[in-house]
N, C-alpha and C positions, 0 to 999 in steps of 0.2 A: 430806233432809238431818238425820240426828240434830243434829249440833254444826253450826255455824257454822262457815262456811271462807268469805271472805272475797277472796280469789286463784281460788272456781271463780262468783260470784257480778258482781264488778267484768264490767264490759263485758257481760253473757253478755246474749243473747236472749232474752225474752219473751215466746212465744204468748200473741194474746188465746186461743184453745183451752187453753194453759196457766194464761191468769187465772181462765177460764168452771169452770176443773177446779177451784181450788181454792180458789176461790170458794165451789163448792157439799163441799167434803172440812170447808170452816170452818165451811157454816156446818152442816153433818151432824150434825158433832159438836163442836159448840157446846156444849151440856152435859156435856161431858168433860173429867176436871179435867183432859189435856196432849192436847196436840195436836203428833205428835211433830214435834221442829227447832222448835217456838213459845213464846216466853216466855207463861205463863199469862198475868202480868201487858195484857201487852201486847194478847193476845188480840181487846178490843171493839175495838184503836183498827186491829187489820192488820186483820181484818173490812172496817172500814171506807172502809179505806186501799185497801181491794184493790177495791170499788165504784164507792168515785172513778171509780179506772185503770181500772176496765171499759169506766164511763159516756168519761169521755173518746176511749176510744181507739174506740170508739160513736163519739163524736161530726164526730171526725175522720176518721175510716175508714177509722184503719189496723189493721195486721196485727198487731205487736205495738212493742215498746218495748226499748230498748237499758236496763238497769240499771247504774247508777253508783253505785259507794260512795261519791262525793263529793257537797256541795249547792253550792246558789247560790252562798254566797260563797267555796267554793276557787273554781269558775268565775271569778271574779269576779276574786282577786287571782291566777287565773292569765291570763287576762284582759286585765289592766291591766300588767304583768309581759312579756306578747307584744309589746304596743303602746309599750312605751320604750325 
């Protein structure tokens, strides 16, 4: 994805194979100036986060993760609203 599109990302399924493939792509291209669709300033953070996500899926023996555009704070707010 050359231009980030949150509508394509939110609630999409990311498989462990896709995570591994992306990690290998990031590592292979780490010394290149640009990886298509990846902010160069966030390259190290994205690689580290991908490794952490890969390890979490392996630890819990899961094959995929559902991606959300919302963060934990948004989840807490929504849960609070639903409980009132």
